[in-house]
C-alpha positions as CSV (number, residue, x, y, z in Angstrom):
1,M,-36.0,-6.1,0.4
2,T,-36.6,-8.7,3.0
3,S,-34.0,-10.8,0.9
4,L,-31.7,-8.2,0.4
5,I,-31.3,-7.4,3.9
6,F,-31.1,-11.7,4.9
7,I,-28.1,-11.8,2.0
8,G,-26.6,-9.3,3.4
9,F,-26.6,-10.8,7.7
10,F,-25.4,-14.0,6.0
11,W,-22.6,-13.4,4.1
12,L,-21.5,-10.9,7.7
13,A,-21.6,-13.8,9.6
14,V,-20.1,-16.0,7.3
15,I,-17.3,-14.1,7.2
16,F,-17.3,-12.7,10.9
17,L,-16.8,-16.4,11.7
18,C,-14.4,-17.1,9.7
19,L,-12.1,-14.8,10.7
20,R,-12.8,-15.4,13.7
21,Y,-12.6,-19.5,13.8
22,V,-10.0,-20.2,10.8
23,R,-7.0,-20.5,11.6
24,L,-5.5,-19.2,8.4
25,F,-6.9,-15.4,8.7
26,S,-5.7,-15.3,12.3
27,I,-2.6,-13.6,13.8
28,S,-0.5,-15.7,16.0
29,Q,0.1,-14.6,19.9
30,L,-2.9,-12.1,19.0
31,S,-6.4,-12.4,20.4
32,P,-8.7,-14.5,17.8
33,W,-11.1,-11.5,18.6
34,L,-9.3,-8.5,16.7
35,L,-9.7,-9.6,13.2
36,P,-13.3,-9.9,13.2
37,F,-13.6,-7.1,15.6
38,G,-11.7,-5.2,12.9
39,F,-13.4,-6.1,10.2
40,L,-16.8,-4.9,12.0
41,V,-14.9,-1.6,12.3
42,K,-14.2,-1.5,8.5
43,V,-17.9,-2.5,7.5
44,I,-18.9,0.3,9.8
45,A,-16.9,2.9,7.3
46,G,-18.4,1.2,4.8
47,V,-21.8,1.7,5.5
48,L,-20.3,5.6,5.9
49,F,-18.9,5.3,2.7
50,I,-22.7,4.5,1.5
51,Y,-24.3,6.4,2.4
52,V,-22.0,9.8,1.8
53,Y,-22.0,9.0,-1.9
54,T,-26.0,8.0,-1.5
55,E,-27.4,10.4,0.9
56,L,-25.1,13.7,0.9
57,Y,-24.1,13.4,-2.7
58,G,-26.3,11.4,-4.2
59,D,-30.0,12.3,-3.7
60,G,-30.5,8.6,-2.8
61,Q,-28.7,6.9,-5.6
62,L,-24.9,5.6,-5.1
63,T,-23.5,8.5,-7.4
64,Q,-19.8,9.5,-8.7
65,D,-17.5,6.3,-9.0
66,A,-18.7,4.2,-6.7
67,G,-22.1,4.5,-8.8
68,E,-20.7,4.0,-11.7
69,F,-18.7,0.8,-10.5
70,M,-21.8,-1.0,-9.1
71,R,-23.8,0.1,-12.4
72,E,-21.0,-1.2,-14.9
73,S,-19.8,-3.8,-13.5
74,K,-23.7,-4.9,-13.6
75,M,-23.6,-4.5,-16.9
76,L,-20.4,-6.9,-17.2
77,H,-21.7,-9.2,-15.1
78,D,-24.9,-9.6,-17.2
79,V,-23.4,-10.3,-20.1
80,F,-22.5,-14.1,-18.2
81,F,-26.3,-14.5,-19.1
82,T,-26.4,-13.7,-22.6
83,S,-23.4,-15.1,-23.8
84,P,-21.1,-16.9,-21.3
85,A,-18.4,-17.0,-23.7
86,A,-18.5,-13.4,-24.3
87,Y,-18.5,-12.7,-20.7
88,F,-15.5,-14.6,-19.8
89,S,-13.5,-12.8,-22.7
90,L,-14.2,-9.5,-21.4
91,L,-13.6,-11.1,-17.4
92,T,-10.3,-12.4,-18.9
93,G,-9.3,-9.8,-21.7
94,I,-8.8,-13.0,-23.9
95,G,-10.0,-12.2,-27.1
96,E,-11.5,-9.4,-26.0
97,S,-12.3,-6.8,-29.4
98,A,-13.7,-3.3,-29.7
99,D,-16.6,-5.1,-31.5
100,L,-17.3,-7.3,-28.7
101,V,-16.9,-4.3,-26.1
102,N,-19.3,-2.7,-28.4
103,E,-22.0,-4.8,-28.5
104,F,-22.1,-5.9,-24.7
105,L,-20.4,-2.2,-23.1
106,A,-21.4,0.0,-25.1
107,G,-22.9,2.2,-22.3
108,T,-20.1,2.0,-20.0
109,N,-18.1,4.7,-19.1
110,H,-15.0,3.3,-17.1
111,W,-13.6,0.2,-19.3
112,S,-12.2,2.0,-22.1
113,A,-11.2,5.0,-20.7
114,S,-7.6,3.2,-20.8
115,D,-7.7,2.8,-24.1
116,V,-7.8,6.4,-24.7
117,A,-5.1,7.6,-21.6
118,L,-8.0,9.7,-19.8
119,V,-7.0,8.6,-15.9
120,N,-8.7,5.8,-13.9
121,D,-8.2,2.6,-16.0
122,S,-11.1,0.5,-13.8
123,K,-11.6,-2.5,-15.5
124,N,-9.8,-4.3,-13.4
125,I,-12.6,-3.5,-10.3
126,L,-15.5,-3.8,-12.1
127,R,-14.3,-7.7,-13.3
128,V,-14.4,-7.9,-9.5
129,H,-17.5,-6.6,-9.1
130,S,-19.2,-8.5,-11.5
131,I,-17.9,-11.8,-9.5
132,I,-19.4,-10.9,-6.5
133,H,-22.6,-10.1,-8.0
134,F,-23.1,-13.6,-8.2
135,I,-23.5,-13.6,-4.6
136,S,-24.9,-10.5,-3.9
137,L,-28.0,-10.0,-5.3
138,N,-27.1,-6.6,-6.5
139,N,-27.1,-5.7,-2.8
140,E,-24.4,-3.2,-2.4
141,F,-23.7,-3.7,1.0
142,V,-22.7,-7.6,-0.2
143,H,-19.7,-5.3,-1.9
144,V,-18.5,-3.7,0.7
145,L,-18.4,-6.9,3.1
146,F,-16.0,-8.2,0.9
147,M,-14.0,-5.3,-0.1
148,C,-13.9,-4.7,3.6
149,L,-12.4,-8.3,3.8
150,F,-9.5,-7.6,1.6
151,S,-8.7,-4.5,3.3
152,V,-8.9,-5.9,6.8
153,L,-6.2,-9.1,5.7
154,G,-4.4,-6.4,4.2
155,L,-3.8,-4.7,7.3
156,R,-3.4,-8.3,9.3
157,D,-0.4,-9.1,6.9
158,L,1.1,-5.8,7.6
159,T,0.9,-6.6,11.1
160,I,2.4,-9.6,10.7
161,A,5.3,-8.5,8.7
162,F,6.2,-5.8,11.5
163,K,5.0,-6.9,15.0
164,D,8.5,-8.5,15.6
165,R,9.6,-5.1,14.4
166,I,8.3,-2.6,16.8
167,R,8.9,-2.2,20.8
168,L,5.1,-0.9,20.7
169,S,2.4,-3.4,21.7
170,P,1.3,-5.1,18.1
171,Y,-2.4,-4.3,19.0
172,I,-1.1,-0.6,18.7
173,L,0.2,-1.6,15.5
174,F,-3.1,-3.2,14.1
175,I,-5.5,-0.7,15.7
176,G,-3.6,2.7,14.1
177,L,-3.7,1.0,10.6
178,L,-7.3,0.2,11.2
179,L,-7.8,3.7,12.6
180,L,-6.0,5.8,9.8
181,P,-8.5,8.6,8.4
182,S,-7.5,7.3,5.3
183,V,-7.7,3.5,5.9
184,F,-10.7,3.7,7.8
185,F,-12.6,5.3,4.8
186,W,-11.5,5.0,1.8
187,G,-10.0,1.7,2.6
188,S,-13.6,0.4,3.7
189,S,-15.2,1.6,0.1
190,I,-15.5,-0.1,-2.9
191,L,-13.1,1.4,-5.2
192,K,-9.7,-0.1,-5.4
193,E,-8.2,0.6,-2.2
194,P,-9.3,-1.8,-0.3
195,L,-7.6,-4.5,-3.3
196,L,-4.3,-2.1,-3.0
197,I,-3.7,-2.7,0.7
198,A,-4.5,-6.5,0.2
199,G,-1.4,-6.7,-2.5
200,A,0.5,-3.7,-0.1
201,G,0.3,-6.7,3.0
202,L,1.0,-9.4,0.6
203,F,3.8,-8.3,-0.4
204,T,5.5,-6.9,2.9
205,R,5.2,-10.4,4.6
206,A,6.1,-12.2,1.9
207,L,9.7,-10.7,1.3
208,L,9.6,-9.8,5.4
209,V,8.5,-12.9,7.3
210,P,10.5,-16.1,7.1
211,G,8.5,-19.2,6.0
212,K,8.0,-22.2,3.6
213,W,9.2,-20.8,0.2
214,W,6.1,-22.4,-2.0
215,K,3.8,-19.6,1.3
216,R,6.2,-16.8,0.4
217,G,6.2,-17.3,-3.3
218,L,2.1,-17.7,-3.5
219,R,2.1,-14.8,-1.6
220,L,4.3,-13.1,-3.7
221,L,2.5,-14.2,-7.0
222,L,-1.1,-12.6,-5.5
223,A,0.7,-9.7,-3.9
224,L,2.2,-8.8,-7.9
225,A,-1.5,-9.8,-9.5
226,L,-3.4,-7.4,-6.8
227,L,-0.7,-4.4,-7.3
228,T,-0.2,-4.8,-10.8
229,A,-3.9,-4.8,-11.7
230,F,-4.8,-1.7,-9.6
231,K,-2.1,0.4,-8.8
232,P,1.2,-0.6,-10.8
233,Y,2.9,2.8,-9.6
234,V,2.8,1.3,-6.2
235,F,4.1,-2.0,-7.2
236,L,6.7,0.0,-8.9
237,C,8.1,1.9,-6.0
238,L,7.6,-1.5,-3.9
239,L,10.2,-2.6,-6.2
240,L,12.5,-0.2,-5.8
241,A,12.6,-0.4,-1.9
242,A,12.9,-4.1,-2.3
243,V,16.0,-3.7,-5.3
244,Y,17.5,-1.0,-2.6
245,Y,17.6,-3.5,0.1
246,V,19.4,-6.0,-1.4
247,F,21.8,-3.4,-3.5
248,S,22.2,-2.3,0.1
249,R,23.2,-5.4,1.5
250,L,26.1,-6.3,-1.1
251,V,27.7,-2.3,-1.1
252,L,28.5,-0.3,1.3
253,R,26.7,-2.8,3.6
254,H,27.1,-1.3,7.3
255,H,26.2,2.3,6.0
256,P,22.5,2.0,4.6
257,W,21.8,5.8,4.4
258,Y,25.1,6.0,2.4
259,S,23.8,3.5,0.2
260,L,20.5,4.8,-0.3
261,L,22.5,8.1,-1.4
262,L,24.6,6.0,-4.0
263,F,21.9,4.1,-5.2
264,T,19.6,7.4,-6.0
265,G,22.4,9.0,-7.5
266,L,23.2,5.4,-9.7
267,G,19.6,5.9,-10.5
268,F,19.8,8.8,-11.7
269,G,23.2,9.0,-13.3
270,F,20.9,6.2,-15.5
271,L,18.6,8.6,-16.4
272,V,20.9,10.9,-17.5
273,A,23.0,8.8,-19.3
274,V,19.9,7.1,-21.0
275,P,18.4,9.5,-23.0
276,I,15.4,6.7,-24.1
277,A,14.7,5.7,-20.8
278,R,15.0,9.6,-19.3
279,D,12.6,10.4,-22.3
280,K,10.1,7.7,-21.8
281,L,10.1,8.3,-18.2
282,T,9.2,12.2,-18.7
283,S,6.8,11.8,-21.5
284,S,4.6,9.4,-20.0
285,I,4.5,11.1,-15.9
286,S,4.2,14.1,-18.6
287,R,1.0,12.9,-20.4
288,K,-0.5,11.8,-17.2
289,Q,-0.1,15.0,-15.6
290,L,-1.4,16.6,-18.4
291,D,-4.6,14.4,-18.5
292,F,-4.7,14.4,-14.9
293,D,-5.2,18.3,-14.9
294,N,-7.7,18.6,-17.6
295,V,-10.0,16.3,-15.6
296,G,-9.5,18.5,-12.9
297,K,-10.4,21.7,-13.9
298,G,-13.1,19.7,-16.1
299,G,-14.1,19.8,-20.0
300,M,-15.4,17.5,-22.9
301,Y,-13.5,14.9,-24.9
302,A,-15.4,14.7,-28.3
303,L,-13.8,12.7,-31.3
304,N,-13.9,13.2,-35.1
305,D,-12.6,10.7,-37.2
306,S,-9.5,9.5,-36.2
307,C,-8.9,12.4,-33.6
308,M,-9.9,13.5,-30.0
309,Y,-10.0,17.1,-29.1
310,Y,-9.8,18.4,-25.4
311,L,-12.1,21.5,-24.7
312,T,-12.2,23.4,-21.2
313,D,-15.5,24.9,-19.7
314,Q,-14.4,28.2,-21.1
315,Q,-14.1,27.0,-24.7
316,F,-17.7,25.4,-25.0
317,D,-18.9,28.7,-26.9
318,K,-16.9,27.4,-29.4
319,V,-19.2,24.6,-30.3
320,R,-22.9,24.3,-30.7
321,F,-24.3,21.0,-28.8
322,L,-27.0,19.4,-30.7
323,E,-30.3,17.3,-29.9
324,D,-28.5,14.3,-29.4
325,G,-26.0,15.7,-26.9
326,N,-23.0,15.8,-29.7
327,V,-21.6,19.1,-30.9
328,V,-20.3,20.8,-33.9
329,L,-17.3,23.1,-34.0
330,A,-19.0,26.6,-34.3
331,Y,-16.4,29.4,-34.3
332,P,-12.7,29.0,-35.3
333,A,-10.5,27.5,-32.0
334,V,-6.9,26.4,-30.6
335,L,-8.1,23.3,-29.1
336,S,-6.0,20.4,-27.6
337,Q,-6.0,17.7,-30.3
338,K,-4.6,14.3,-29.7
339,I,-4.4,10.7,-32.6
340,I,-6.5,8.1,-31.2
341,G,-4.5,5.4,-29.7
342,S,-1.2,7.6,-30.6
343,K,0.7,8.0,-26.6
344,E,1.6,11.3,-27.4
345,P,0.2,13.7,-25.6
346,F,-2.7,16.2,-26.5
347,K,-1.1,19.4,-28.5
348,P,-2.7,23.0,-28.8
349,V,-3.9,23.3,-32.6
350,K,-5.9,25.8,-34.9
351,L,-9.3,24.3,-36.1
352,K,-12.1,26.1,-38.5
353,P,-15.7,25.3,-38.9
354,D,-16.2,22.3,-41.2
355,G,-20.1,21.5,-40.1
356,K,-19.3,18.0,-39.2
357,K,-20.4,16.3,-35.7
358,W,-18.3,15.6,-32.8
359,L,-19.2,12.4,-30.9
360,V,-19.1,13.8,-27.0
361,Y,-16.9,11.1,-25.1
362,Y,-16.3,12.4,-22.1
363,Q,-18.3,15.1,-20.6
364,L,-17.6,16.3,-17.0
365,S,-17.4,19.0,-14.3
366,G,-14.0,20.9,-12.5
367,S,-13.1,19.3,-9.4
368,D,-14.0,21.2,-5.9
369,S,-10.3,20.0,-4.3
370,Y,-8.7,21.2,-7.9
371,I,-5.2,22.9,-6.9
372,H,-2.6,24.7,-9.8
373,I,0.6,22.4,-10.2
374,T,3.5,23.5,-12.6
375,M,3.1,21.7,-15.4
376,I,6.1,19.6,-16.7
377,N,5.8,19.4,-20.9
378,N,8.1,17.2,-21.7
379,S,10.9,18.8,-20.0
380,F,12.8,16.5,-17.6
381,R,14.5,19.4,-16.4
382,Q,10.8,20.4,-15.3
383,L,10.5,16.8,-14.0
384,I,13.3,17.6,-11.6
385,F,12.6,20.9,-10.7
386,N,8.9,19.8,-9.8
387,I,10.4,17.2,-7.0
388,P,9.8,19.9,-3.9
389,E,6.3,20.8,-4.9
390,A,5.2,17.5,-5.8
391,F,6.7,16.3,-2.6
392,V,4.8,19.0,-0.4
393,N,1.9,18.6,-2.3
394,A,1.4,14.7,-1.9
395,L,2.6,14.9,1.8
396,L,0.7,18.0,3.2
397,R,-2.2,18.8,1.6
398,P,-5.2,19.6,1.5
399,F,-4.2,22.7,3.7
400,P,-7.0,23.8,5.4
401,G,-7.2,27.0,3.4
402,D,-7.6,25.2,0.2
403,S,-10.9,24.2,-1.6
404,G,-12.6,21.3,-1.3
405,S,-16.1,19.1,0.4
406,W,-16.4,18.7,4.1
407,L,-13.8,15.4,3.6
408,K,-10.6,17.4,3.5
409,Y,-11.5,17.6,7.0
410,P,-10.3,14.2,8.4
411,A,-7.6,14.5,5.6
412,I,-6.2,17.6,7.3
413,L,-6.5,15.8,11.2
414,E,-4.4,12.8,9.7
415,V,-2.0,15.0,8.2
416,F,-1.6,16.7,11.7
417,S,-1.2,13.8,13.5
418,C,0.9,11.7,11.6
419,I,3.4,14.2,10.4
420,S,3.4,15.2,14.3
421,G,3.7,11.3,15.5
422,L,6.6,10.7,12.8
423,L,8.8,14.2,14.4
424,L,8.3,13.2,17.8
425,A,9.6,9.5,16.8
426,L,12.3,11.4,15.2
427,I,12.8,13.2,18.7
428,F,12.7,10.2,20.7
429,R,14.3,7.6,18.5
430,R,15.5,4.6,19.7
431,K,18.8,3.1,18.2
432,L,19.1,0.6,15.4
433,H,21.5,-2.0,14.4
434,T,22.2,-2.0,10.8
435,G,19.8,-4.2,9.9
436,E,16.9,-2.2,10.6
437,R,18.6,1.1,9.6
438,R,18.5,-1.0,5.8
439,L,15.0,-1.4,6.1
440,L,13.7,2.0,7.3
441,A,16.0,3.6,4.6
442,A,14.3,1.1,2.4
443,M,10.9,2.4,3.7
444,V,11.4,5.9,3.5
445,L,12.8,5.4,-0.3
446,F,8.9,3.8,-0.9
447,A,7.3,6.7,1.1
448,V,9.1,9.3,-1.0
449,A,8.6,7.8,-4.4
450,L,5.6,6.8,-4.0
451,L,4.7,11.0,-2.9
452,V,6.8,12.4,-5.7
453,I,5.0,10.5,-8.6
454,I,1.9,11.2,-7.0
455,G,2.2,15.3,-6.9
456,W,3.9,14.9,-10.2
457,I,0.2,13.7,-11.9
458,T,-2.1,14.8,-9.2
459,P,-3.7,18.6,-9.2
460,V,-6.9,17.7,-7.2
461,T,-6.5,16.7,-3.4
462,G,-9.2,14.2,-3.0
463,A,-7.2,12.4,-5.0
464,I,-4.1,12.6,-3.2
465,V,-5.7,11.5,-0.2
466,R,-6.9,8.1,-1.5
467,Y,-3.6,7.5,-3.6
468,R,-1.6,7.9,-1.1
469,I,-2.8,5.8,1.5
470,P,0.2,3.5,1.2
471,A,3.1,6.1,2.0
472,Y,0.8,7.6,5.2
473,I,0.8,3.6,6.3
474,A,4.8,3.9,5.7
475,I,5.0,7.0,7.6
476,F,2.5,5.2,10.8
477,I,4.7,2.4,10.8
478,I,8.1,4.4,10.2
479,T,6.7,6.3,13.7
480,L,6.0,2.6,15.8
481,F,9.3,1.8,13.8
482,I,11.6,4.3,15.9
483,I,10.6,5.8,18.5
484,K,11.8,4.7,22.0
485,V,9.3,3.4,24.5
486,P,9.5,3.1,27.6
487,E,9.8,-0.5,29.4
488,K,6.3,-0.5,30.5
489,W,4.6,0.1,27.2
490,K,6.8,-2.5,25.0
491,R,5.2,-5.6,23.8
492,T,1.9,-6.7,24.9
493,N,0.7,-4.0,27.3
494,L,-1.5,-1.4,25.9
């Protein structure tokens, strides 16, 4: 125990001193103490995260995804001491095979989840934590420290990107982002959000801040690696906003909002005119929505030969549970079936008992924060009609009357404060020149596109709060970007 405490405080001191004294981590014209003390705030939030998922939800043991990530990443880490070659194959994905996974990671749940298109492909976060295990000695606090470092560096890059584009003090920008409830809590966790924030910060800084081409290129490459590894849909929305920004400089260059309408219309027209692209987009979103809806409602995934079956909680009486934890179909039933490896969604099939044992792949209880959403069912027409519902759910949920744990209340506070601040900024907005309107339109496009995608596929308000973090960061920055500021509040005055 003494060694674990020592290693934790050792790395805390190292990171704190690096953020204070290494010029690479500084923000020009701002106090050199801003970043290290911002890091300490993140660490406090990270400790709170560990406490919540250990003491409040875990009966003394880290639970849910956080606990699974620690357990499974340790399993991956331990492969190194059995077979370094196997470890590097699993770490890089080069030479990874089903036999290799079955030999070393058979006891994991998250590693192969993406292969059956369920939800939350977590291989890369397991890889990151497996590397941290080399210096953490299985100390969860050390993992928190490094994830908080990624997060605070992402906030630093966002501050650098926008500090000369707002009229308020850049201290308000950094501190506001730091204390935004979802960024404060989830952005200090050992989940994917800190790495997402780091990638989004790098991407934004690379595009908006002038500098040497090789530095901007390096930041862009790192951003692409982080965003595609952890949240590719966020990268697609950032890329969409960047493409629009270039488009608006070439077409209707003096009218960014008209250019945005034209850009959106051309995108919609392309989907209407190209059935292959339209159908592929609709099928992909519909499949993810169905998978997430099944997970949100709870149930069981069971394997039989080349098929996977999904059973809701209400269908458990159709099977008989065996002593080894697997099941046998006991009564005729209509269940959801999918061919393993197929990209087609689950489809209802009529089944009769045949005595074959089904291997239980995954069984879970329903989410406390599940909400009903309109199913798309592979219909492009329904996909379009779902946009208002999706946008409202992703922007404003959870509502006070929604079910969920106490964590919904900070989220409700965040919604109220951010939307109120945005409305206030719209009422007292400053006059923007053409270049500023173009950047504003790009940020609006990013936020709206991301919120609609999240609302399309996510029926769990707890997940919505986590997934929309980049959109709420954009809303907060938009608020500071457009608000008209009294002369005495401008720039470095707090």
